[in-house]
mmCIF file of the protein (N, C-alpha, C, O) and its ligand, coordinates in Angstrom:
data_MODEL
# 
_entry.id   MODEL 
# 
loop_
_entity.id 
_entity.type 
_entity.pdbx_number_of_molecules 
1 polymer     1 
2 non-polymer 1 
# 
_entity_poly.entity_id                      1 
_entity_poly.type                           'polypeptide(L)' 
_entity_poly.nstd_linkage                   no 
_entity_poly.nstd_monomer                   no 
_entity_poly.pdbx_seq_one_letter_code       MVKCLECDAEITIPKDVIEGEIVSCPDCGSAYEVYKEGNNFQIRPAKIEGEDWGE 
_entity_poly.pdbx_seq_one_letter_code_can   MVKCLECDAEITIPKDVIEGEIVSCPDCGSAYEVYKEGNNFQIRPAKIEGEDWGE 
_entity_poly.pdbx_strand_id                 A 
# 
loop_
_entity_poly_seq.entity_id 
_entity_poly_seq.num 
_entity_poly_seq.mon_id 
_entity_poly_seq.hetero 
1 1  MET n 
1 2  VAL n 
1 3  LYS n 
1 4  CYS n 
1 5  LEU n 
1 6  GLU n 
1 7  CYS n 
1 8  ASP n 
1 9  ALA n 
1 10 GLU n 
1 11 ILE n 
1 12 THR n 
1 13 ILE n 
1 14 PRO n 
1 15 LYS n 
1 16 ASP n 
1 17 VAL n 
1 18 ILE n 
1 19 GLU n 
1 20 GLY n 
1 21 GLU n 
1 22 ILE n 
1 23 VAL n 
1 24 SER n 
1 25 CYS n 
1 26 PRO n 
1 27 ASP n 
1 28 CYS n 
1 29 GLY n 
1 30 SER n 
1 31 ALA n 
1 32 TYR n 
1 33 GLU n 
1 34 VAL n 
1 35 TYR n 
1 36 LYS n 
1 37 GLU n 
1 38 GLY n 
1 39 ASN n 
1 40 ASN n 
1 41 PHE n 
1 42 GLN n 
1 43 ILE n 
1 44 ARG n 
1 45 PRO n 
1 46 ALA n 
1 47 LYS n 
1 48 ILE n 
1 49 GLU n 
1 50 GLY n 
1 51 GLU n 
1 52 ASP n 
1 53 TRP n 
1 54 GLY n 
1 55 GLU n 
# 
loop_
_struct_asym.id 
_struct_asym.entity_id 
A 1 
B 2 
# 
loop_
_chem_comp.id 
_chem_comp.type 
_chem_comp.mon_nstd_flag 
ALA 'L-peptide linking' y 
ARG 'L-peptide linking' y 
ASN 'L-peptide linking' y 
ASP 'L-peptide linking' y 
CYS 'L-peptide linking' y 
GLN 'L-peptide linking' y 
GLU 'L-peptide linking' y 
GLY 'peptide linking'   y 
ILE 'L-peptide linking' y 
LEU 'L-peptide linking' y 
LYS 'L-peptide linking' y 
MET 'L-peptide linking' y 
PHE 'L-peptide linking' y 
PRO 'L-peptide linking' y 
SER 'L-peptide linking' y 
THR 'L-peptide linking' y 
TRP 'L-peptide linking' y 
TYR 'L-peptide linking' y 
VAL 'L-peptide linking' y 
ZN  non-polymer         . 
# 
_pdbx_entity_nonpoly.entity_id   2 
_pdbx_entity_nonpoly.name        ? 
_pdbx_entity_nonpoly.comp_id     ZN 
# 
_pdbx_nonpoly_scheme.asym_id         B 
_pdbx_nonpoly_scheme.entity_id       2 
_pdbx_nonpoly_scheme.mon_id          ZN 
_pdbx_nonpoly_scheme.ndb_seq_num     1 
_pdbx_nonpoly_scheme.pdb_seq_num     101 
_pdbx_nonpoly_scheme.auth_seq_num    101 
_pdbx_nonpoly_scheme.pdb_mon_id      ZN 
_pdbx_nonpoly_scheme.auth_mon_id     ZN 
_pdbx_nonpoly_scheme.pdb_strand_id   A 
_pdbx_nonpoly_scheme.pdb_ins_code    . 
# 
loop_
_atom_site.group_PDB 
_atom_site.id 
_atom_site.type_symbol 
_atom_site.label_atom_id 
_atom_site.label_alt_id 
_atom_site.label_comp_id 
_atom_site.label_asym_id 
_atom_site.label_entity_id 
_atom_site.label_seq_id 
_atom_site.pdbx_PDB_ins_code 
_atom_site.Cartn_x 
_atom_site.Cartn_y 
_atom_site.Cartn_z 
_atom_site.occupancy 
_atom_site.B_iso_or_equiv 
_atom_site.pdbx_formal_charge 
_atom_site.auth_seq_id 
_atom_site.auth_comp_id 
_atom_site.auth_asym_id 
_atom_site.auth_atom_id 
_atom_site.pdbx_PDB_model_num 
ATOM   1   N  N  . MET A 1 1  ? 6.352   -3.544  10.262 1.00 0.00 ? 1   MET A N  1 
ATOM   2   C  CA . MET A 1 1  ? 6.527   -3.132  8.864  1.00 0.00 ? 1   MET A CA 1 
ATOM   3   C  C  . MET A 1 1  ? 5.306   -3.429  8.151  1.00 0.00 ? 1   MET A C  1 
ATOM   4   O  O  . MET A 1 1  ? 4.839   -4.548  8.360  1.00 0.00 ? 1   MET A O  1 
ATOM   5   N  N  . VAL A 1 2  ? 4.734   -2.726  7.413  1.00 0.00 ? 2   VAL A N  1 
ATOM   6   C  CA . VAL A 1 2  ? 3.463   -3.008  6.672  1.00 0.00 ? 2   VAL A CA 1 
ATOM   7   C  C  . VAL A 1 2  ? 3.790   -2.399  5.105  1.00 0.00 ? 2   VAL A C  1 
ATOM   8   O  O  . VAL A 1 2  ? 4.766   -1.684  4.879  1.00 0.00 ? 2   VAL A O  1 
ATOM   9   N  N  . LYS A 1 3  ? 2.900   -2.769  4.175  1.00 0.00 ? 3   LYS A N  1 
ATOM   10  C  CA . LYS A 1 3  ? 3.070   -2.321  3.042  1.00 0.00 ? 3   LYS A CA 1 
ATOM   11  C  C  . LYS A 1 3  ? 1.751   -1.647  2.497  1.00 0.00 ? 3   LYS A C  1 
ATOM   12  O  O  . LYS A 1 3  ? 0.631   -2.134  2.648  1.00 0.00 ? 3   LYS A O  1 
ATOM   13  N  N  . CYS A 1 4  ? 2.002   -0.564  1.899  1.00 0.00 ? 4   CYS A N  1 
ATOM   14  C  CA . CYS A 1 4  ? 1.084   0.420   1.460  1.00 0.00 ? 4   CYS A CA 1 
ATOM   15  C  C  . CYS A 1 4  ? 0.176   -0.460  0.604  1.00 0.00 ? 4   CYS A C  1 
ATOM   16  O  O  . CYS A 1 4  ? 0.672   -1.373  -0.056 1.00 0.00 ? 4   CYS A O  1 
ATOM   17  N  N  . LEU A 1 5  ? -1.193  -0.208  0.591  1.00 0.00 ? 5   LEU A N  1 
ATOM   18  C  CA . LEU A 1 5  ? -2.151  -1.106  -0.198 1.00 0.00 ? 5   LEU A CA 1 
ATOM   19  C  C  . LEU A 1 5  ? -2.256  -0.387  -1.570 1.00 0.00 ? 5   LEU A C  1 
ATOM   20  O  O  . LEU A 1 5  ? -2.893  -0.908  -2.485 1.00 0.00 ? 5   LEU A O  1 
ATOM   21  N  N  . GLU A 1 6  ? -1.599  0.873   -1.720 1.00 0.00 ? 6   GLU A N  1 
ATOM   22  C  CA . GLU A 1 6  ? -1.844  1.576   -2.983 1.00 0.00 ? 6   GLU A CA 1 
ATOM   23  C  C  . GLU A 1 6  ? -0.565  1.223   -3.901 1.00 0.00 ? 6   GLU A C  1 
ATOM   24  O  O  . GLU A 1 6  ? -0.647  0.813   -5.059 1.00 0.00 ? 6   GLU A O  1 
ATOM   25  N  N  . CYS A 1 7  ? 0.604   1.446   -3.205 1.00 0.00 ? 7   CYS A N  1 
ATOM   26  C  CA . CYS A 1 7  ? 1.743   1.448   -4.191 1.00 0.00 ? 7   CYS A CA 1 
ATOM   27  C  C  . CYS A 1 7  ? 2.886   0.412   -3.737 1.00 0.00 ? 7   CYS A C  1 
ATOM   28  O  O  . CYS A 1 7  ? 3.994   0.291   -4.258 1.00 0.00 ? 7   CYS A O  1 
ATOM   29  N  N  . ASP A 1 8  ? 2.327   -0.363  -2.565 1.00 0.00 ? 8   ASP A N  1 
ATOM   30  C  CA . ASP A 1 8  ? 3.440   -1.503  -2.246 1.00 0.00 ? 8   ASP A CA 1 
ATOM   31  C  C  . ASP A 1 8  ? 4.616   -0.940  -1.534 1.00 0.00 ? 8   ASP A C  1 
ATOM   32  O  O  . ASP A 1 8  ? 5.476   -1.743  -1.171 1.00 0.00 ? 8   ASP A O  1 
ATOM   33  N  N  . ALA A 1 9  ? 4.788   0.391   -1.267 1.00 0.00 ? 9   ALA A N  1 
ATOM   34  C  CA . ALA A 1 9  ? 5.919   0.858   -0.626 1.00 0.00 ? 9   ALA A CA 1 
ATOM   35  C  C  . ALA A 1 9  ? 5.968   0.358   1.042  1.00 0.00 ? 9   ALA A C  1 
ATOM   36  O  O  . ALA A 1 9  ? 4.894   0.043   1.555  1.00 0.00 ? 9   ALA A O  1 
ATOM   37  N  N  . GLU A 1 10 ? 7.018   0.305   1.729  1.00 0.00 ? 10  GLU A N  1 
ATOM   38  C  CA . GLU A 1 10 ? 7.065   -0.153  2.994  1.00 0.00 ? 10  GLU A CA 1 
ATOM   39  C  C  . GLU A 1 10 ? 6.650   1.060   3.939  1.00 0.00 ? 10  GLU A C  1 
ATOM   40  O  O  . GLU A 1 10 ? 7.192   2.163   3.873  1.00 0.00 ? 10  GLU A O  1 
ATOM   41  N  N  . ILE A 1 11 ? 5.767   0.777   4.704  1.00 0.00 ? 11  ILE A N  1 
ATOM   42  C  CA . ILE A 1 11 ? 5.462   1.962   5.667  1.00 0.00 ? 11  ILE A CA 1 
ATOM   43  C  C  . ILE A 1 11 ? 5.825   1.417   7.246  1.00 0.00 ? 11  ILE A C  1 
ATOM   44  O  O  . ILE A 1 11 ? 5.267   0.464   7.791  1.00 0.00 ? 11  ILE A O  1 
ATOM   45  N  N  . THR A 1 12 ? 6.787   2.171   7.779  1.00 0.00 ? 12  THR A N  1 
ATOM   46  C  CA . THR A 1 12 ? 7.135   1.662   9.195  1.00 0.00 ? 12  THR A CA 1 
ATOM   47  C  C  . THR A 1 12 ? 6.219   2.238   10.161 1.00 0.00 ? 12  THR A C  1 
ATOM   48  O  O  . THR A 1 12 ? 5.975   3.444   10.198 1.00 0.00 ? 12  THR A O  1 
ATOM   49  N  N  . ILE A 1 13 ? 5.749   1.442   10.886 1.00 0.00 ? 13  ILE A N  1 
ATOM   50  C  CA . ILE A 1 13 ? 4.853   1.814   12.060 1.00 0.00 ? 13  ILE A CA 1 
ATOM   51  C  C  . ILE A 1 13 ? 5.579   2.003   13.297 1.00 0.00 ? 13  ILE A C  1 
ATOM   52  O  O  . ILE A 1 13 ? 6.270   1.090   13.749 1.00 0.00 ? 13  ILE A O  1 
ATOM   53  N  N  . PRO A 1 14 ? 5.469   3.168   13.903 1.00 0.00 ? 14  PRO A N  1 
ATOM   54  C  CA . PRO A 1 14 ? 6.276   3.621   15.303 1.00 0.00 ? 14  PRO A CA 1 
ATOM   55  C  C  . PRO A 1 14 ? 6.042   2.421   16.362 1.00 0.00 ? 14  PRO A C  1 
ATOM   56  O  O  . PRO A 1 14 ? 4.950   1.867   16.487 1.00 0.00 ? 14  PRO A O  1 
ATOM   57  N  N  . LYS A 1 15 ? 7.098   2.112   17.046 1.00 0.00 ? 15  LYS A N  1 
ATOM   58  C  CA . LYS A 1 15 ? 6.969   1.133   18.187 1.00 0.00 ? 15  LYS A CA 1 
ATOM   59  C  C  . LYS A 1 15 ? 5.902   1.459   19.144 1.00 0.00 ? 15  LYS A C  1 
ATOM   60  O  O  . LYS A 1 15 ? 5.268   0.597   19.752 1.00 0.00 ? 15  LYS A O  1 
ATOM   61  N  N  . ASP A 1 16 ? 5.698   2.864   19.274 1.00 0.00 ? 16  ASP A N  1 
ATOM   62  C  CA . ASP A 1 16 ? 4.773   3.274   20.355 1.00 0.00 ? 16  ASP A CA 1 
ATOM   63  C  C  . ASP A 1 16 ? 3.374   3.869   19.741 1.00 0.00 ? 16  ASP A C  1 
ATOM   64  O  O  . ASP A 1 16 ? 2.738   4.772   20.285 1.00 0.00 ? 16  ASP A O  1 
ATOM   65  N  N  . VAL A 1 17 ? 3.036   3.288   18.651 1.00 0.00 ? 17  VAL A N  1 
ATOM   66  C  CA . VAL A 1 17 ? 1.883   3.664   17.758 1.00 0.00 ? 17  VAL A CA 1 
ATOM   67  C  C  . VAL A 1 17 ? 0.714   3.413   18.678 1.00 0.00 ? 17  VAL A C  1 
ATOM   68  O  O  . VAL A 1 17 ? 0.768   2.464   19.461 1.00 0.00 ? 17  VAL A O  1 
ATOM   69  N  N  . ILE A 1 18 ? -0.300  4.177   18.633 1.00 0.00 ? 18  ILE A N  1 
ATOM   70  C  CA . ILE A 1 18 ? -1.557  3.804   19.308 1.00 0.00 ? 18  ILE A CA 1 
ATOM   71  C  C  . ILE A 1 18 ? -2.536  3.448   18.170 1.00 0.00 ? 18  ILE A C  1 
ATOM   72  O  O  . ILE A 1 18 ? -2.546  3.943   17.043 1.00 0.00 ? 18  ILE A O  1 
ATOM   73  N  N  . GLU A 1 19 ? -3.445  2.398   18.719 1.00 0.00 ? 19  GLU A N  1 
ATOM   74  C  CA . GLU A 1 19 ? -4.405  1.862   17.568 1.00 0.00 ? 19  GLU A CA 1 
ATOM   75  C  C  . GLU A 1 19 ? -5.312  3.147   17.311 1.00 0.00 ? 19  GLU A C  1 
ATOM   76  O  O  . GLU A 1 19 ? -5.626  3.991   18.150 1.00 0.00 ? 19  GLU A O  1 
ATOM   77  N  N  . GLY A 1 20 ? -5.672  3.106   15.927 1.00 0.00 ? 20  GLY A N  1 
ATOM   78  C  CA . GLY A 1 20 ? -6.350  4.482   15.442 1.00 0.00 ? 20  GLY A CA 1 
ATOM   79  C  C  . GLY A 1 20 ? -5.432  5.576   15.169 1.00 0.00 ? 20  GLY A C  1 
ATOM   80  O  O  . GLY A 1 20 ? -5.965  6.623   14.802 1.00 0.00 ? 20  GLY A O  1 
ATOM   81  N  N  . GLU A 1 21 ? -4.240  5.557   15.263 1.00 0.00 ? 21  GLU A N  1 
ATOM   82  C  CA . GLU A 1 21 ? -3.317  6.737   14.840 1.00 0.00 ? 21  GLU A CA 1 
ATOM   83  C  C  . GLU A 1 21 ? -3.304  6.555   13.220 1.00 0.00 ? 21  GLU A C  1 
ATOM   84  O  O  . GLU A 1 21 ? -3.600  5.498   12.663 1.00 0.00 ? 21  GLU A O  1 
ATOM   85  N  N  . ILE A 1 22 ? -2.970  7.578   12.646 1.00 0.00 ? 22  ILE A N  1 
ATOM   86  C  CA . ILE A 1 22 ? -2.968  7.782   11.192 1.00 0.00 ? 22  ILE A CA 1 
ATOM   87  C  C  . ILE A 1 22 ? -1.431  7.572   10.699 1.00 0.00 ? 22  ILE A C  1 
ATOM   88  O  O  . ILE A 1 22 ? -0.565  8.213   11.295 1.00 0.00 ? 22  ILE A O  1 
ATOM   89  N  N  . VAL A 1 23 ? -1.148  6.922   9.904  1.00 0.00 ? 23  VAL A N  1 
ATOM   90  C  CA . VAL A 1 23 ? 0.126   6.852   9.290  1.00 0.00 ? 23  VAL A CA 1 
ATOM   91  C  C  . VAL A 1 23 ? 0.094   7.093   7.807  1.00 0.00 ? 23  VAL A C  1 
ATOM   92  O  O  . VAL A 1 23 ? -0.867  6.669   7.165  1.00 0.00 ? 23  VAL A O  1 
ATOM   93  N  N  . SER A 1 24 ? 1.132   7.783   7.177  1.00 0.00 ? 24  SER A N  1 
ATOM   94  C  CA . SER A 1 24 ? 0.830   8.078   5.806  1.00 0.00 ? 24  SER A CA 1 
ATOM   95  C  C  . SER A 1 24 ? 2.152   7.291   5.084  1.00 0.00 ? 24  SER A C  1 
ATOM   96  O  O  . SER A 1 24 ? 3.261   7.121   5.590  1.00 0.00 ? 24  SER A O  1 
ATOM   97  N  N  . CYS A 1 25 ? 1.698   6.878   3.780  1.00 0.00 ? 25  CYS A N  1 
ATOM   98  C  CA . CYS A 1 25 ? 2.957   6.284   2.799  1.00 0.00 ? 25  CYS A CA 1 
ATOM   99  C  C  . CYS A 1 25 ? 3.779   7.438   2.418  1.00 0.00 ? 25  CYS A C  1 
ATOM   100 O  O  . CYS A 1 25 ? 3.345   8.504   1.982  1.00 0.00 ? 25  CYS A O  1 
ATOM   101 N  N  . PRO A 1 26 ? 5.024   7.122   2.626  1.00 0.00 ? 26  PRO A N  1 
ATOM   102 C  CA . PRO A 1 26 ? 6.086   8.081   2.272  1.00 0.00 ? 26  PRO A CA 1 
ATOM   103 C  C  . PRO A 1 26 ? 6.310   8.159   0.809  1.00 0.00 ? 26  PRO A C  1 
ATOM   104 O  O  . PRO A 1 26 ? 6.943   9.102   0.333  1.00 0.00 ? 26  PRO A O  1 
ATOM   105 N  N  . ASP A 1 27 ? 5.793   7.156   0.029  1.00 0.00 ? 27  ASP A N  1 
ATOM   106 C  CA . ASP A 1 27 ? 5.855   7.216   -1.428 1.00 0.00 ? 27  ASP A CA 1 
ATOM   107 C  C  . ASP A 1 27 ? 4.636   7.928   -2.058 1.00 0.00 ? 27  ASP A C  1 
ATOM   108 O  O  . ASP A 1 27 ? 4.771   8.803   -2.913 1.00 0.00 ? 27  ASP A O  1 
ATOM   109 N  N  . CYS A 1 28 ? 3.486   7.524   -1.611 1.00 0.00 ? 28  CYS A N  1 
ATOM   110 C  CA . CYS A 1 28 ? 2.243   8.038   -2.498 1.00 0.00 ? 28  CYS A CA 1 
ATOM   111 C  C  . CYS A 1 28 ? 1.389   9.071   -1.631 1.00 0.00 ? 28  CYS A C  1 
ATOM   112 O  O  . CYS A 1 28 ? 0.483   9.747   -2.117 1.00 0.00 ? 28  CYS A O  1 
ATOM   113 N  N  . GLY A 1 29 ? 1.781   9.117   -0.288 1.00 0.00 ? 29  GLY A N  1 
ATOM   114 C  CA . GLY A 1 29 ? 1.028   9.918   0.661  1.00 0.00 ? 29  GLY A CA 1 
ATOM   115 C  C  . GLY A 1 29 ? -0.439  9.408   1.033  1.00 0.00 ? 29  GLY A C  1 
ATOM   116 O  O  . GLY A 1 29 ? -1.217  10.158  1.622  1.00 0.00 ? 29  GLY A O  1 
ATOM   117 N  N  . SER A 1 30 ? -0.739  8.299   0.724  1.00 0.00 ? 30  SER A N  1 
ATOM   118 C  CA . SER A 1 30 ? -1.933  7.713   1.149  1.00 0.00 ? 30  SER A CA 1 
ATOM   119 C  C  . SER A 1 30 ? -1.935  7.601   2.682  1.00 0.00 ? 30  SER A C  1 
ATOM   120 O  O  . SER A 1 30 ? -0.917  7.305   3.306  1.00 0.00 ? 30  SER A O  1 
ATOM   121 N  N  . ALA A 1 31 ? -3.143  7.856   3.274  1.00 0.00 ? 31  ALA A N  1 
ATOM   122 C  CA . ALA A 1 31 ? -3.300  7.721   4.764  1.00 0.00 ? 31  ALA A CA 1 
ATOM   123 C  C  . ALA A 1 31 ? -3.925  6.549   5.114  1.00 0.00 ? 31  ALA A C  1 
ATOM   124 O  O  . ALA A 1 31 ? -4.946  6.139   4.564  1.00 0.00 ? 31  ALA A O  1 
ATOM   125 N  N  . TYR A 1 32 ? -3.273  5.921   6.129  1.00 0.00 ? 32  TYR A N  1 
ATOM   126 C  CA . TYR A 1 32 ? -3.963  4.699   6.870  1.00 0.00 ? 32  TYR A CA 1 
ATOM   127 C  C  . TYR A 1 32 ? -4.104  4.901   8.174  1.00 0.00 ? 32  TYR A C  1 
ATOM   128 O  O  . TYR A 1 32 ? -3.441  5.696   8.840  1.00 0.00 ? 32  TYR A O  1 
ATOM   129 N  N  . GLU A 1 33 ? -5.012  4.151   8.584  1.00 0.00 ? 33  GLU A N  1 
ATOM   130 C  CA . GLU A 1 33 ? -5.409  4.090   10.192 1.00 0.00 ? 33  GLU A CA 1 
ATOM   131 C  C  . GLU A 1 33 ? -4.749  2.692   10.745 1.00 0.00 ? 33  GLU A C  1 
ATOM   132 O  O  . GLU A 1 33 ? -4.840  1.647   10.100 1.00 0.00 ? 33  GLU A O  1 
ATOM   133 N  N  . VAL A 1 34 ? -4.198  2.768   11.780 1.00 0.00 ? 34  VAL A N  1 
ATOM   134 C  CA . VAL A 1 34 ? -3.597  1.678   12.237 1.00 0.00 ? 34  VAL A CA 1 
ATOM   135 C  C  . VAL A 1 34 ? -4.611  0.931   13.376 1.00 0.00 ? 34  VAL A C  1 
ATOM   136 O  O  . VAL A 1 34 ? -5.191  1.514   14.291 1.00 0.00 ? 34  VAL A O  1 
ATOM   137 N  N  . TYR A 1 35 ? -4.661  -0.385  13.097 1.00 0.00 ? 35  TYR A N  1 
ATOM   138 C  CA . TYR A 1 35 ? -5.509  -1.214  13.959 1.00 0.00 ? 35  TYR A CA 1 
ATOM   139 C  C  . TYR A 1 35 ? -4.583  -2.305  14.392 1.00 0.00 ? 35  TYR A C  1 
ATOM   140 O  O  . TYR A 1 35 ? -3.557  -2.620  13.790 1.00 0.00 ? 35  TYR A O  1 
ATOM   141 N  N  . LYS A 1 36 ? -5.079  -2.909  15.600 1.00 0.00 ? 36  LYS A N  1 
ATOM   142 C  CA . LYS A 1 36 ? -4.364  -4.001  16.046 1.00 0.00 ? 36  LYS A CA 1 
ATOM   143 C  C  . LYS A 1 36 ? -5.253  -5.452  15.698 1.00 0.00 ? 36  LYS A C  1 
ATOM   144 O  O  . LYS A 1 36 ? -6.441  -5.711  15.892 1.00 0.00 ? 36  LYS A O  1 
ATOM   145 N  N  . GLU A 1 37 ? -4.268  -6.178  15.168 1.00 0.00 ? 37  GLU A N  1 
ATOM   146 C  CA . GLU A 1 37 ? -4.868  -7.697  14.812 1.00 0.00 ? 37  GLU A CA 1 
ATOM   147 C  C  . GLU A 1 37 ? -4.138  -8.716  15.588 1.00 0.00 ? 37  GLU A C  1 
ATOM   148 O  O  . GLU A 1 37 ? -3.033  -9.023  15.141 1.00 0.00 ? 37  GLU A O  1 
ATOM   149 N  N  . GLY A 1 38 ? -4.560  -9.328  16.716 1.00 0.00 ? 38  GLY A N  1 
ATOM   150 C  CA . GLY A 1 38 ? -3.794  -10.137 17.531 1.00 0.00 ? 38  GLY A CA 1 
ATOM   151 C  C  . GLY A 1 38 ? -2.597  -9.323  18.109 1.00 0.00 ? 38  GLY A C  1 
ATOM   152 O  O  . GLY A 1 38 ? -2.831  -8.323  18.787 1.00 0.00 ? 38  GLY A O  1 
ATOM   153 N  N  . ASN A 1 39 ? -1.403  -9.699  17.874 1.00 0.00 ? 39  ASN A N  1 
ATOM   154 C  CA . ASN A 1 39 ? -0.324  -9.007  18.522 1.00 0.00 ? 39  ASN A CA 1 
ATOM   155 C  C  . ASN A 1 39 ? 0.388   -8.127  17.366 1.00 0.00 ? 39  ASN A C  1 
ATOM   156 O  O  . ASN A 1 39 ? 1.467   -7.591  17.618 1.00 0.00 ? 39  ASN A O  1 
ATOM   157 N  N  . ASN A 1 40 ? -0.198  -7.986  16.142 1.00 0.00 ? 40  ASN A N  1 
ATOM   158 C  CA . ASN A 1 40 ? 0.569   -7.312  15.302 1.00 0.00 ? 40  ASN A CA 1 
ATOM   159 C  C  . ASN A 1 40 ? -0.423  -6.142  14.840 1.00 0.00 ? 40  ASN A C  1 
ATOM   160 O  O  . ASN A 1 40 ? -1.646  -6.282  14.830 1.00 0.00 ? 40  ASN A O  1 
ATOM   161 N  N  . PHE A 1 41 ? 0.225   -5.005  14.471 1.00 0.00 ? 41  PHE A N  1 
ATOM   162 C  CA . PHE A 1 41 ? -0.480  -3.859  13.903 1.00 0.00 ? 41  PHE A CA 1 
ATOM   163 C  C  . PHE A 1 41 ? -0.769  -3.917  12.481 1.00 0.00 ? 41  PHE A C  1 
ATOM   164 O  O  . PHE A 1 41 ? 0.146   -4.307  11.756 1.00 0.00 ? 41  PHE A O  1 
ATOM   165 N  N  . GLN A 1 42 ? -1.790  -3.625  11.996 1.00 0.00 ? 42  GLN A N  1 
ATOM   166 C  CA . GLN A 1 42 ? -2.268  -3.527  10.510 1.00 0.00 ? 42  GLN A CA 1 
ATOM   167 C  C  . GLN A 1 42 ? -2.594  -2.214  10.096 1.00 0.00 ? 42  GLN A C  1 
ATOM   168 O  O  . GLN A 1 42 ? -2.606  -1.297  10.917 1.00 0.00 ? 42  GLN A O  1 
ATOM   169 N  N  . ILE A 1 43 ? -2.885  -2.020  8.798  1.00 0.00 ? 43  ILE A N  1 
ATOM   170 C  CA . ILE A 1 43 ? -3.181  -0.788  8.349  1.00 0.00 ? 43  ILE A CA 1 
ATOM   171 C  C  . ILE A 1 43 ? -4.492  -0.842  7.601  1.00 0.00 ? 43  ILE A C  1 
ATOM   172 O  O  . ILE A 1 43 ? -4.793  -1.924  7.095  1.00 0.00 ? 43  ILE A O  1 
ATOM   173 N  N  . ARG A 1 44 ? -5.174  0.012   7.489  1.00 0.00 ? 44  ARG A N  1 
ATOM   174 C  CA . ARG A 1 44 ? -6.533  0.050   6.736  1.00 0.00 ? 44  ARG A CA 1 
ATOM   175 C  C  . ARG A 1 44 ? -6.641  1.503   6.148  1.00 0.00 ? 44  ARG A C  1 
ATOM   176 O  O  . ARG A 1 44 ? -6.122  2.413   6.795  1.00 0.00 ? 44  ARG A O  1 
ATOM   177 N  N  . PRO A 1 45 ? -7.204  1.747   5.108  1.00 0.00 ? 45  PRO A N  1 
ATOM   178 C  CA . PRO A 1 45 ? -7.471  2.992   4.509  1.00 0.00 ? 45  PRO A CA 1 
ATOM   179 C  C  . PRO A 1 45 ? -8.249  3.859   5.563  1.00 0.00 ? 45  PRO A C  1 
ATOM   180 O  O  . PRO A 1 45 ? -9.321  3.556   6.088  1.00 0.00 ? 45  PRO A O  1 
ATOM   181 N  N  . ALA A 1 46 ? -7.427  5.119   5.794  1.00 0.00 ? 46  ALA A N  1 
ATOM   182 C  CA . ALA A 1 46 ? -8.131  6.052   6.727  1.00 0.00 ? 46  ALA A CA 1 
ATOM   183 C  C  . ALA A 1 46 ? -9.259  6.749   6.075  1.00 0.00 ? 46  ALA A C  1 
ATOM   184 O  O  . ALA A 1 46 ? -9.243  7.128   4.904  1.00 0.00 ? 46  ALA A O  1 
ATOM   185 N  N  . LYS A 1 47 ? -10.280 6.902   6.940  1.00 0.00 ? 47  LYS A N  1 
ATOM   186 C  CA . LYS A 1 47 ? -11.526 7.673   6.546  1.00 0.00 ? 47  LYS A CA 1 
ATOM   187 C  C  . LYS A 1 47 ? -11.208 9.213   6.484  1.00 0.00 ? 47  LYS A C  1 
ATOM   188 O  O  . LYS A 1 47 ? -11.093 9.815   7.552  1.00 0.00 ? 47  LYS A O  1 
ATOM   189 N  N  . ILE A 1 48 ? -11.088 9.755   5.518  1.00 0.00 ? 48  ILE A N  1 
ATOM   190 C  CA . ILE A 1 48 ? -11.014 11.202  5.158  1.00 0.00 ? 48  ILE A CA 1 
ATOM   191 C  C  . ILE A 1 48 ? -12.400 11.717  5.135  1.00 0.00 ? 48  ILE A C  1 
ATOM   192 O  O  . ILE A 1 48 ? -13.178 11.244  4.307  1.00 0.00 ? 48  ILE A O  1 
ATOM   193 N  N  . GLU A 1 49 ? -12.782 12.610  5.932  1.00 0.00 ? 49  GLU A N  1 
ATOM   194 C  CA . GLU A 1 49 ? -13.869 13.273  5.931  1.00 0.00 ? 49  GLU A CA 1 
ATOM   195 C  C  . GLU A 1 49 ? -14.195 13.825  4.628  1.00 0.00 ? 49  GLU A C  1 
ATOM   196 O  O  . GLU A 1 49 ? -13.280 14.495  4.149  1.00 0.00 ? 49  GLU A O  1 
ATOM   197 N  N  . GLY A 1 50 ? -15.153 13.737  3.985  1.00 0.00 ? 50  GLY A N  1 
ATOM   198 C  CA . GLY A 1 50 ? -15.685 14.393  2.737  1.00 0.00 ? 50  GLY A CA 1 
ATOM   199 C  C  . GLY A 1 50 ? -15.181 13.753  1.723  1.00 0.00 ? 50  GLY A C  1 
ATOM   200 O  O  . GLY A 1 50 ? -15.879 13.892  0.718  1.00 0.00 ? 50  GLY A O  1 
ATOM   201 N  N  . GLU A 1 51 ? -14.133 13.023  1.553  1.00 0.00 ? 51  GLU A N  1 
ATOM   202 C  CA . GLU A 1 51 ? -13.659 12.304  0.329  1.00 0.00 ? 51  GLU A CA 1 
ATOM   203 C  C  . GLU A 1 51 ? -14.620 11.499  -0.254 1.00 0.00 ? 51  GLU A C  1 
ATOM   204 O  O  . GLU A 1 51 ? -14.825 11.590  -1.464 1.00 0.00 ? 51  GLU A O  1 
ATOM   205 N  N  . ASP A 1 52 ? -15.276 10.676  0.480  1.00 0.00 ? 52  ASP A N  1 
ATOM   206 C  CA . ASP A 1 52 ? -15.971 9.723   -0.161 1.00 0.00 ? 52  ASP A CA 1 
ATOM   207 C  C  . ASP A 1 52 ? -17.597 9.886   -0.157 1.00 0.00 ? 52  ASP A C  1 
ATOM   208 O  O  . ASP A 1 52 ? -18.312 9.249   -0.930 1.00 0.00 ? 52  ASP A O  1 
ATOM   209 N  N  . TRP A 1 53 ? -18.102 10.830  0.819  1.00 0.00 ? 53  TRP A N  1 
ATOM   210 C  CA . TRP A 1 53 ? -19.209 10.949  1.065  1.00 0.00 ? 53  TRP A CA 1 
ATOM   211 C  C  . TRP A 1 53 ? -19.936 12.344  0.583  1.00 0.00 ? 53  TRP A C  1 
ATOM   212 O  O  . TRP A 1 53 ? -21.089 12.697  0.830  1.00 0.00 ? 53  TRP A O  1 
ATOM   213 N  N  . GLY A 1 54 ? -18.909 13.049  -0.193 1.00 0.00 ? 54  GLY A N  1 
ATOM   214 C  CA . GLY A 1 54 ? -19.426 14.458  -0.583 1.00 0.00 ? 54  GLY A CA 1 
ATOM   215 C  C  . GLY A 1 54 ? -19.810 15.489  0.575  1.00 0.00 ? 54  GLY A C  1 
ATOM   216 O  O  . GLY A 1 54 ? -19.540 15.283  1.758  1.00 0.00 ? 54  GLY A O  1 
ATOM   217 N  N  . GLU A 1 55 ? -20.419 16.534  0.133  1.00 0.00 ? 55  GLU A N  1 
ATOM   218 C  CA . GLU A 1 55 ? -20.650 17.634  0.972  1.00 0.00 ? 55  GLU A CA 1 
ATOM   219 C  C  . GLU A 1 55 ? -22.061 17.475  1.549  1.00 0.00 ? 55  GLU A C  1 
ATOM   220 O  O  . GLU A 1 55 ? -22.510 18.319  2.324  1.00 0.00 ? 55  GLU A O  1 
HETATM 221 ZN ZN . ZN  B 2 .  ? 1.946   4.178   -1.132 1.00 0.00 2 101 ZN  A ZN 1 
# 
C-alpha cells in the first residue's frame, strides 16, 4: 500500500504488479509508475507524453 503523492489517498498496488506498470489514484486520478525499491514497490509520477514537454 502506498499513498498518493497528490492527495494522500491510499493506492493499492496489485500483488502481481510489474515494475514500470502504471497505477492511478482512485481519488484524484493521478497516474503513477510503479518501481521497485529493495523488496518493496514504490510509486513515482508517471511521465505522460506531451503534458510537460509541450508539442
Ligand atoms: Zn490522489
